TORDRENVEX-273325 format. One line per field, with one value per residue: residue number from 1; y, x, z of N, C-alpha, C in turn. Coordinates in steps of 0.1 Angstrom, whole numbers. Layout:
lumlo <- (NUM, ...)
nv <- (Y, ...)
nu <- (X, ...)
nw <- (Z, ...)
cav <- (Y, ...)
cau <- (X, ...)
caw <- (Z, ...)
cv <- (Y, ...)
cu <- (X, ...)
cw <- (Z, ...)
//
This chain:
lumlo <- (1, 2, 3, 4, 5, 6, 7, 8, 9, 10, 11, 12, 13, 14, 15, 16, 17, 18, 19, 20, 21, 22, 23, 24, 25, 26, 27, 28, 29, 30, 31, 32, 33, 34, 35, 36, 37, 38, 39, 40, 41, 42, 43, 44, 45, 46, 47, 48, 49, 50, 51, 52, 53, 54, 55, 56, 57, 58, 59, 60, 61, 62, 63, 64, 65, 66, 67, 68, 69, 70, 71, 72, 73, 74, 75, 76, 77, 78, 79, 80, 81, 82, 83, 84, 85, 86, 87, 88, 89, 90, 91, 92, 93, 94, 95, 96, 97, 98, 99, 100, 101, 102, 103, 104, 105, 106, 107, 108, 109, 110, 111, 112, 113, 114, 115, 116, 117, 118, 119, 120, 121, 122, 123, 124, 125, 126, 127, 128, 129, 130, 131, 132, 133, 134, 135, 136, 137, 138, 139, 140, 141, 142, 143, 144, 145, 146, 147, 148, 149, 150, 151, 152, 153, 154, 155, 156, 157, 158, 159, 160, 161, 162, 163, 164, 165, 166, 167, 168, 169, 170, 171, 172, 173, 174, 175, 176, 177, 178, 179, 180, 181, 182, 183, 184, 185, 186, 187, 188, 189, 190, 191, 192, 193, 194, 195, 196, 197, 198, 199, 200, 201, 202, 203, 204, 205, 206, 207, 208, 209, 210, 211, 212, 213, 214, 215, 216, 217, 218, 219, 220, 221, 222, 223, 224, 225, 226, 227, 228, 229, 230, 231, 232, 233, 234, 235, 236, 237, 238, 239, 240, 241, 242, 243, 244, 245, 246, 247, 248, 249, 250, 251, 252, 253, 254, 255, 256, 257, 258, 259, 260, 261, 262, 263, 264, 265, 266, 267, 268, 269, 270, 271, 272, 273, 274, 275, 276, 277, 278, 279, 280, 281, 282, 283, 284, 285, 286, 287, 288, 289, 290, 291, 292, 293, 294, 295, 296, 297, 298, 299, 300, 301, 302, 303, 304, 305, 306, 307, 308, 309, 310, 311, 312, 313, 314, 315, 316, 317, 318, 319, 320, 321, 322, 323, 324, 325, 326, 327, 328, 329, 330, 331, 332, 333, 334, 335, 336, 337, 338, 339, 340)
nv <- (-12, 22, 49, 81, 115, 145, 179, 206, 195, 202, 221, 234, 221, 201, 184, 175, 161, 142, 126, 116, 101, 82, 68, 55, 36, 43, 48, 74, 102, 132, 165, 189, 218, 217, 233, 238, 213, 204, 221, 226, 216, 213, 186, 173, 153, 131, 121, 95, 80, 91, 97, 119, 141, 163, 195, 223, 242, 261, 252, 235, 211, 199, 193, 174, 154, 146, 134, 114, 98, 91, 80, 84, 75, 93, 128, 156, 189, 212, 231, 264, 300, 313, 335, 360, 388, 393, 389, 412, 423, 403, 397, 385, 360, 349, 347, 329, 305, 301, 305, 298, 275, 254, 251, 241, 217, 204, 201, 184, 161, 155, 145, 125, 111, 106, 92, 96, 107, 140, 166, 200, 229, 256, 289, 308, 334, 342, 352, 377, 411, 409, 404, 388, 369, 339, 324, 302, 274, 285, 312, 343, 353, 379, 391, 408, 410, 402, 375, 362, 368, 352, 327, 325, 324, 298, 282, 284, 273, 247, 238, 241, 222, 199, 197, 199, 178, 157, 150, 139, 162, 175, 202, 222, 248, 264, 279, 301, 282, 270, 262, 247, 244, 264, 289, 316, 340, 342, 356, 345, 329, 348, 361, 340, 336, 361, 361, 340, 351, 371, 355, 344, 365, 379, 407, 418, 401, 372, 366, 381, 404, 410, 434, 435, 440, 432, 408, 410, 439, 459, 448, 449, 436, 442, 446, 447, 458, 455, 450, 432, 402, 367, 333, 310, 278, 245, 231, 203, 192, 202, 189, 163, 167, 173, 148, 133, 143, 132, 107, 104, 94, 111, 140, 172, 206, 220, 239, 246, 251, 266, 279, 298, 331, 351, 379, 396, 408, 392, 368, 377, 381, 356, 342, 356, 353, 326, 328, 340, 368, 403, 411, 437, 453, 445, 444, 463, 484, 488, 510, 507, 480, 473, 460, 471, 467, 451, 418, 410, 401, 370, 340, 307, 286, 255, 235, 217, 201, 190, 174, 158, 148, 141, 156, 173, 200, 194, 205, 233, 270, 282, 260, 254, 278, 276, 254, 264, 285, 271, 256, 275, 286, 264, 262, 286, 283, 262, 273, 292, 275, 261, 281, 287)
nu <- (8, 6, 21, 12, 18, 2, 6, -12, -38, -63, -72, -89, -78, -62, -82, -97, -77, -70, -93, -92, -68, -74, -94, -78, -66, -46, -26, -32, -17, -19, -6, -12, -22, -30, -52, -65, -73, -91, -113, -142, -135, -124, -117, -129, -148, -133, -122, -108, -103, -81, -48, -38, -12, 2, 14, 34, 40, 59, 78, 107, 113, 88, 81, 101, 96, 71, 76, 94, 77, 55, 68, 66, 58, 50, 48, 27, 29, 10, 5, -1, -1, -27, -38, -34, -41, -43, -17, -3, -8, 0, 27, 50, 42, 34, 59, 73, 57, 51, 75, 99, 90, 86, 113, 124, 110, 120, 146, 144, 133, 155, 173, 159, 141, 149, 142, 116, 88, 79, 54, 52, 34, 32, 23, 1, 1, 27, 35, 25, 28, 24, 39, 35, 10, -7, 5, 32, 53, 78, 76, 86, 88, 72, 65, 39, 30, 34, 27, 31, 58, 70, 62, 76, 102, 101, 95, 118, 136, 127, 134, 161, 168, 159, 176, 202, 204, 191, 165, 131, 111, 82, 66, 37, 24, -2, -31, -59, -81, -112, -139, -168, -158, -141, -130, -148, -134, -122, -123, -140, -158, -170, -185, -202, -215, -227, -246, -261, -272, -288, -306, -320, -331, -316, -306, -286, -258, -249, -222, -189, -168, -132, -129, -144, -171, -205, -205, -225, -242, -269, -281, -261, -232, -199, -171, -137, -118, -136, -130, -109, -94, -94, -81, -101, -106, -119, -114, -113, -107, -81, -67, -66, -48, -25, -20, -14, 11, 29, 30, 46, 76, 98, 105, 89, 80, 47, 22, -10, -43, -73, -72, -91, -103, -119, -137, -142, -166, -180, -180, -197, -220, -228, -230, -251, -271, -276, -289, -312, -311, -302, -269, -259, -275, -269, -242, -213, -184, -158, -134, -116, -112, -95, -65, -31, -14, -23, -23, -16, -34, -35, -33, -36, -14, -18, -7, 14, 8, -15, -4, 17, 7, -18, -40, -71, -93, -126, -148, -167, -166, -192, -206, -190, -194, -221, -223, -210, -227, -251, -242, -237, -263, -276, -260, -266, -293, -293, -280, -299, -320, -309, -306, -331)
nw <- (0, -9, 7, 17, 23, 30, 32, 46, 46, 55, 38, 8, -16, -4, 8, -13, -27, -7, -7, -34, -33, -13, -26, -44, -29, -12, 18, 38, 52, 70, 75, 98, 116, 150, 160, 136, 127, 147, 145, 125, 92, 57, 55, 75, 73, 67, 89, 108, 85, 74, 87, 110, 116, 138, 134, 123, 94, 96, 113, 113, 128, 132, 106, 99, 118, 110, 85, 92, 107, 90, 68, 39, 5, -13, -12, -9, -11, 0, 19, 29, 34, 20, 9, -14, -13, 14, 22, 24, 48, 64, 62, 74, 83, 59, 46, 63, 61, 33, 19, 35, 47, 27, 19, 42, 43, 19, 27, 49, 36, 20, 39, 53, 36, 9, -15, -19, -37, -46, -46, -53, -47, -67, -79, -101, -95, -93, -118, -120, -129, -161, -194, -214, -229, -235, -204, -199, -189, -193, -190, -176, -142, -123, -97, -77, -51, -16, -12, -37, -41, -21, -30, -54, -44, -31, -52, -68, -50, -49, -75, -74, -53, -66, -88, -76, -57, -68, -62, -65, -74, -84, -99, -97, -114, -106, -118, -109, -89, -79, -57, -41, -16, -9, 15, 30, 28, 3, -29, -51, -36, -20, -39, -47, -22, -18, -40, -31, -8, -19, -33, -12, 0, 20, 35, 52, 59, 80, 81, 81, 63, 55, 66, 88, 84, 75, 49, 29, 29, 36, 14, -5, -21, -14, -34, -47, -74, -101, -127, -130, -144, -146, -149, -142, -127, -118, -86, -81, -105, -109, -88, -97, -118, -103, -90, -112, -120, -102, -111, -132, -150, -147, -127, -133, -144, -145, -159, -149, -158, -173, -197, -203, -200, -176, -164, -133, -133, -150, -135, -114, -128, -137, -113, -99, -118, -115, -91, -99, -101, -108, -111, -112, -97, -72, -65, -56, -61, -39, -31, -9, -9, -29, -41, -34, -56, -86, -100, -135, -165, -161, -178, -186, -205, -209, -225, -223, -201, -211, -232, -220, -196, -202, -194, -190, -183, -168, -157, -165, -164, -159, -148, -125, -110, -105, -89, -66, -58, -53, -31, -12, -8, 3, 27, 40, 44, 62, 83, 91, 98, 120, 138, 146)
cav <- (0, 34, 58, 94, 126, 158, 191, 214, 186, 208, 231, 229, 211, 189, 175, 168, 152, 130, 117, 109, 91, 71, 60, 47, 26, 48, 51, 89, 110, 147, 174, 200, 224, 211, 241, 237, 200, 203, 228, 221, 219, 206, 172, 167, 141, 120, 117, 80, 75, 96, 97, 133, 144, 177, 203, 236, 243, 271, 246, 224, 199, 193, 187, 162, 144, 140, 126, 102, 90, 87, 72, 84, 72, 105, 140, 166, 201, 221, 241, 278, 312, 312, 347, 370, 401, 394, 388, 426, 425, 391, 394, 376, 346, 344, 344, 317, 293, 299, 305, 290, 261, 244, 248, 231, 204, 198, 197, 172, 150, 151, 138, 114, 103, 111, 85, 100, 117, 152, 176, 213, 238, 270, 297, 318, 348, 345, 359, 391, 421, 401, 411, 378, 362, 333, 321, 287, 270, 293, 326, 349, 358, 393, 391, 421, 410, 393, 361, 358, 368, 340, 316, 325, 318, 284, 276, 283, 264, 234, 235, 239, 209, 189, 196, 197, 166, 146, 147, 139, 173, 180, 215, 226, 263, 263, 291, 301, 271, 273, 251, 250, 242, 276, 297, 328, 352, 341, 364, 338, 324, 359, 363, 329, 339, 373, 356, 331, 360, 377, 345, 341, 378, 383, 420, 419, 387, 369, 365, 393, 404, 412, 447, 434, 444, 421, 406, 417, 449, 466, 442, 451, 429, 451, 440, 456, 461, 446, 448, 422, 390, 355, 320, 302, 264, 238, 225, 188, 189, 205, 179, 152, 170, 172, 134, 128, 148, 123, 93, 104, 88, 121, 152, 184, 217, 220, 250, 240, 261, 263, 287, 307, 342, 357, 391, 396, 412, 379, 360, 382, 380, 341, 338, 362, 347, 314, 331, 347, 382, 411, 415, 452, 459, 439, 445, 476, 484, 496, 513, 501, 466, 472, 457, 481, 463, 439, 410, 412, 391, 357, 331, 295, 278, 242, 225, 207, 192, 182, 165, 149, 142, 137, 162, 184, 204, 188, 214, 246, 281, 283, 249, 256, 289, 271, 245, 272, 293, 262, 252, 286, 287, 253, 265, 297, 277, 254, 283, 298, 264, 258, 292, 288)
cau <- (0, 14, 20, 12, 17, -3, 6, -24, -49, -76, -76, -97, -70, -59, -93, -100, -66, -71, -104, -87, -58, -81, -101, -68, -61, -34, -26, -30, -13, -21, 1, -21, -21, -40, -64, -71, -80, -102, -125, -147, -127, -128, -113, -135, -156, -124, -117, -109, -99, -68, -40, -34, 0, 0, 26, 33, 50, 70, 87, 114, 112, 75, 81, 109, 89, 60, 82, 99, 65, 47, 76, 58, 63, 47, 45, 21, 31, -1, 3, 2, -9, -32, -46, -25, -45, -40, -3, 3, -9, 5, 39, 60, 36, 35, 73, 76, 49, 51, 89, 108, 84, 90, 127, 126, 105, 130, 158, 140, 132, 169, 180, 151, 133, 154, 136, 102, 83, 73, 48, 52, 24, 35, 10, 1, 4, 41, 37, 23, 26, 29, 40, 32, -2, -8, 18, 36, 64, 90, 73, 94, 80, 73, 55, 35, 25, 43, 24, 37, 72, 73, 60, 87, 114, 99, 95, 132, 143, 123, 142, 175, 169, 157, 188, 214, 204, 185, 152, 120, 102, 74, 60, 25, 21, -16, -39, -69, -90, -122, -149, -177, -150, -134, -134, -155, -125, -118, -132, -151, -167, -178, -195, -213, -222, -235, -257, -270, -280, -298, -316, -328, -336, -309, -300, -274, -254, -243, -208, -183, -156, -119, -129, -153, -184, -212, -202, -236, -247, -280, -284, -251, -220, -188, -159, -127, -117, -145, -124, -99, -98, -86, -83, -107, -109, -125, -103, -112, -100, -67, -61, -63, -35, -15, -17, -8, 24, 38, 30, 55, 89, 107, 98, 89, 71, 35, 12, -24, -53, -83, -70, -102, -102, -132, -136, -150, -180, -186, -183, -209, -232, -231, -235, -264, -281, -280, -299, -323, -310, -293, -257, -256, -283, -265, -228, -207, -170, -153, -119, -109, -109, -86, -51, -22, -10, -30, -17, -21, -44, -29, -40, -28, -12, -15, -5, 24, 1, -24, 4, 25, -1, -32, -50, -79, -104, -138, -159, -165, -168, -206, -209, -183, -201, -234, -220, -207, -239, -260, -237, -239, -277, -278, -254, -274, -306, -290, -277, -312, -327, -303, -308, -345)
caw <- (0, -10, 19, 12, 32, 25, 40, 42, 43, 58, 28, -4, -24, 4, 11, -26, -29, 2, -12, -45, -29, -6, -36, -51, -20, -5, 32, 37, 64, 68, 84, 101, 129, 159, 160, 123, 126, 157, 142, 112, 80, 45, 56, 87, 69, 65, 102, 109, 73, 73, 99, 111, 123, 142, 133, 116, 83, 99, 122, 107, 136, 130, 93, 99, 126, 102, 75, 98, 112, 79, 59, 27, -9, -20, -4, -16, -3, -3, 30, 25, 37, 7, 4, -19, -8, 29, 25, 27, 63, 71, 54, 81, 83, 45, 44, 71, 57, 19, 14, 43, 50, 16, 19, 53, 38, 10, 35, 57, 26, 16, 49, 59, 27, -4, -27, -20, -48, -40, -54, -47, -52, -70, -82, -113, -89, -95, -130, -116, -140, -172, -207, -224, -227, -222, -197, -198, -179, -195, -188, -165, -131, -120, -86, -73, -38, -8, -14, -50, -39, -13, -38, -63, -37, -29, -66, -72, -42, -54, -87, -69, -46, -76, -97, -69, -50, -75, -56, -74, -70, -95, -95, -104, -114, -107, -119, -99, -89, -69, -55, -30, -4, -6, 26, 26, 25, -11, -38, -58, -26, -16, -49, -45, -10, -21, -48, -22, 1, -28, -36, 0, 5, 31, 32, 60, 61, 93, 80, 79, 54, 61, 73, 99, 81, 68, 35, 22, 38, 30, 1, -14, -19, -18, -39, -51, -88, -109, -141, -130, -151, -142, -155, -130, -129, -107, -78, -82, -118, -107, -80, -106, -125, -93, -88, -124, -120, -95, -117, -144, -148, -142, -122, -142, -140, -153, -158, -149, -159, -183, -209, -205, -192, -172, -156, -121, -136, -156, -124, -107, -137, -137, -99, -96, -127, -108, -80, -104, -97, -116, -103, -112, -86, -59, -63, -57, -60, -28, -33, 2, -11, -41, -38, -38, -70, -91, -111, -148, -170, -162, -186, -187, -216, -203, -236, -219, -192, -220, -240, -212, -185, -207, -186, -195, -173, -172, -152, -171, -155, -154, -139, -112, -102, -101, -77, -55, -54, -47, -18, -2, -5, 13, 39, 47, 49, 74, 94, 95, 104, 133, 147, 151)
cv <- (13, 43, 72, 104, 139, 169, 200, 206, 192, 218, 225, 218, 199, 179, 168, 158, 140, 121, 109, 98, 79, 62, 51, 38, 30, 49, 66, 95, 125, 155, 186, 206, 219, 219, 240, 224, 199, 212, 223, 225, 211, 191, 166, 154, 129, 116, 102, 73, 79, 97, 111, 134, 159, 184, 215, 237, 253, 265, 234, 211, 192, 186, 174, 151, 137, 131, 113, 92, 83, 78, 72, 80, 85, 116, 150, 179, 211, 232, 254, 288, 315, 324, 358, 384, 403, 393, 401, 428, 414, 387, 384, 362, 341, 340, 330, 304, 291, 298, 295, 276, 251, 241, 239, 218, 197, 193, 184, 160, 146, 143, 125, 106, 107, 104, 89, 109, 128, 161, 189, 222, 252, 277, 306, 332, 352, 353, 374, 401, 414, 409, 401, 370, 352, 330, 306, 285, 278, 308, 331, 354, 372, 396, 405, 421, 401, 378, 355, 358, 356, 328, 314, 319, 303, 276, 274, 274, 249, 229, 233, 226, 198, 186, 194, 183, 154, 142, 148, 150, 178, 193, 219, 241, 264, 277, 290, 289, 272, 261, 256, 249, 255, 284, 310, 340, 352, 349, 356, 333, 336, 362, 353, 332, 351, 369, 348, 340, 367, 367, 343, 354, 383, 397, 424, 405, 385, 368, 378, 392, 408, 426, 447, 438, 432, 420, 412, 426, 458, 461, 443, 443, 439, 443, 451, 460, 451, 443, 437, 410, 379, 343, 312, 288, 258, 230, 210, 184, 191, 195, 167, 154, 169, 157, 129, 132, 138, 109, 93, 98, 98, 133, 164, 195, 217, 232, 243, 251, 257, 269, 296, 318, 348, 368, 388, 399, 400, 370, 364, 379, 365, 338, 343, 357, 334, 316, 338, 362, 389, 415, 430, 459, 455, 440, 459, 474, 493, 498, 508, 487, 463, 470, 469, 479, 451, 431, 413, 401, 377, 347, 319, 289, 264, 231, 214, 197, 183, 171, 154, 141, 136, 143, 173, 188, 198, 196, 228, 257, 282, 272, 250, 267, 284, 262, 253, 280, 283, 257, 263, 288, 276, 256, 276, 292, 269, 262, 288, 287, 261, 269, 294, 277)
cu <- (9, 11, 22, 11, 13, -1, -5, -36, -62, -81, -85, -90, -67, -70, -97, -90, -67, -82, -99, -77, -64, -88, -91, -61, -49, -37, -23, -28, -15, -13, -8, -19, -32, -53, -72, -79, -92, -114, -130, -139, -131, -125, -120, -142, -146, -117, -119, -104, -85, -61, -34, -22, 0, 14, 24, 44, 61, 80, 94, 113, 99, 75, 89, 103, 78, 65, 87, 88, 58, 55, 70, 66, 61, 44, 39, 21, 21, -3, 7, -6, -14, -39, -36, -28, -41, -25, 4, 3, -3, 18, 49, 55, 37, 49, 77, 70, 52, 65, 98, 103, 87, 104, 131, 121, 115, 142, 156, 139, 146, 176, 172, 144, 137, 148, 122, 99, 76, 66, 48, 43, 30, 22, 12, 3, 18, 44, 34, 20, 32, 30, 37, 20, -4, 5, 20, 47, 76, 88, 80, 84, 82, 62, 52, 29, 34, 40, 32, 52, 77, 72, 71, 100, 113, 100, 110, 140, 139, 131, 156, 177, 168, 170, 201, 215, 197, 172, 141, 110, 95, 67, 48, 24, 6, -22, -51, -79, -99, -131, -158, -170, -141, -139, -140, -146, -120, -128, -143, -162, -176, -189, -206, -221, -232, -248, -267, -278, -291, -309, -326, -333, -329, -302, -288, -270, -248, -228, -202, -171, -143, -119, -139, -167, -191, -207, -212, -242, -257, -283, -273, -238, -209, -176, -149, -128, -125, -140, -113, -103, -88, -90, -88, -111, -115, -114, -102, -105, -85, -60, -58, -50, -23, -10, -10, 7, 34, 38, 39, 68, 98, 99, 99, 80, 59, 26, -2, -34, -64, -81, -82, -102, -116, -130, -145, -164, -187, -190, -195, -221, -237, -237, -249, -275, -285, -290, -311, -323, -301, -281, -255, -264, -277, -250, -222, -192, -166, -138, -111, -105, -100, -72, -42, -16, -18, -22, -23, -31, -37, -38, -31, -27, -8, -13, 5, 17, -9, -16, 10, 17, -15, -43, -58, -89, -117, -150, -157, -169, -182, -210, -203, -191, -214, -233, -218, -219, -249, -255, -239, -254, -281, -272, -262, -287, -304, -287, -290, -320, -322, -304, -322, -348)
cw <- (0, 1, 14, 23, 25, 35, 36, 39, 46, 48, 17, -11, -16, 6, -2, -29, -20, -3, -24, -42, -21, -16, -43, -42, -12, 10, 34, 51, 60, 79, 86, 114, 138, 159, 147, 122, 135, 155, 128, 100, 69, 46, 68, 84, 67, 78, 104, 96, 69, 86, 100, 121, 126, 141, 125, 106, 86, 109, 116, 114, 133, 116, 93, 107, 118, 91, 81, 103, 100, 69, 45, 14, -17, -10, -13, -7, -7, 8, 25, 32, 23, 1, -1, -13, 6, 32, 27, 42, 71, 64, 61, 81, 69, 41, 50, 65, 42, 13, 22, 46, 39, 16, 31, 50, 29, 17, 43, 48, 22, 26, 53, 48, 13, -16, -28, -31, -42, -50, -46, -54, -54, -75, -94, -108, -91, -108, -129, -128, -152, -185, -218, -220, -238, -216, -197, -188, -181, -193, -175, -154, -128, -109, -81, -59, -29, -10, -26, -48, -31, -21, -49, -56, -35, -42, -70, -63, -45, -66, -83, -62, -56, -84, -89, -62, -56, -69, -67, -68, -82, -90, -104, -103, -117, -108, -109, -100, -77, -67, -44, -16, -1, 6, 21, 23, 11, -20, -44, -48, -21, -26, -48, -33, -12, -29, -40, -13, -7, -31, -24, 6, 18, 28, 40, 64, 75, 92, 76, 69, 62, 69, 85, 97, 75, 53, 26, 32, 31, 16, -9, -11, -24, -22, -43, -66, -96, -123, -141, -138, -147, -150, -143, -134, -117, -100, -80, -94, -116, -98, -88, -114, -115, -91, -100, -125, -113, -100, -129, -140, -142, -137, -132, -137, -150, -149, -159, -148, -169, -196, -213, -195, -189, -163, -143, -123, -142, -145, -116, -115, -136, -123, -96, -106, -121, -97, -85, -102, -107, -107, -102, -101, -72, -55, -65, -56, -49, -30, -21, 0, -23, -36, -42, -52, -74, -101, -124, -152, -172, -168, -189, -201, -210, -213, -231, -210, -201, -227, -231, -202, -190, -200, -193, -184, -178, -167, -157, -160, -150, -145, -125, -104, -97, -89, -65, -49, -47, -33, -8, 1, 5, 26, 47, 52, 61, 86, 100, 103, 118, 143, 152, 161)
//
C-alpha cells in the first residue's frame, strides 16, 4: 500500500486530494495544525480514514517528525498562507509558511526520505505584472505582492533541490481554482455567498468580510476592482493533475489552468443569474478593497500538461459557479434552520 503525506490537508485542495488518494487505495497521512484539525474543516468528513500528524510548516522539527513517522512514498506540499491580498498585512507569516516552509520540507526530505516523490504547489500569482499572454512554464516571473514573492522563492528552491540533490520534486504552477469548499474570505466564494444572500432575501449577512463588516450589507456585496480578469478552474480537476504529475517517470514543471479568461464582472453575472438576480443591482466596487498592486491578466497555456499528462479540465466556468452558489444557498438555509 502506497503511503502518502499531504501538508495542508484541511484546505480545499488537500481535502479533494485526500479523497482521490483514498479511492486509489493509499494510506493517507495529513500534516495539520492542531487548532485547524479540531474545528470544522474541509477534511473533517475524512476523520478516521486519514491519519493526522500535528505540526506547523514554519517549524522544521515538525516537518521532519511528520516525514519520519509517515515514511511516505509521495508527499504533496499544499500548505500555504493562501490569500494573496491578505499577504500585505501578514507578510511575516507568508514568508515563514510559503517560502521557508517548503525549503525546510525539501531539506527534511533530503535527509530522511530522499527517494520519496514530492509535489510542490506554485502559483500563477508569480507571473504578476505580465508582458506575455498566455503564460507557460518558460514565462518569467514578476510578482506584485508578498504572497507571490514568497511563492517564487519556494519555486526556485524546489528546482535547486531537484537539480542539486536529484530529488523527485514535481512543480505545479496552478492558476486560480475554486470550489464550494473555498473559505468565505476568497473572492469567488464571496460572490457565490452574495448571490445566495440575494436568492434568499438576506439584506445583512451573518458573515463578515476582512474589514469586519457584513459581506452583504443593506443588500449590497462590496468587492474591489470589478475589471480584473482571471483564469478560473475547478479545484477537483486541478487535484487530478497534481496526482498525475507524481505518476510520471521524471519530475517536471507544469502549468495547470483552463485557458479561458473571465472578468470579475462575468463571475458576478453568472453567480447572480444562478440566483435569479441582476448582479448590477446587488454588487458595488469599494476602493478600500482594491489591492495596492493587481496581477495582470494571467491566462494558462496548459498545452504541456495536456500532452504529457493527458490532462484536461472537465468542469466549465458556469458549472463551477453554479455549484458554489448552490452550496452557499444550502449553507445559509442550514444556518437559519439551526438558529430557530
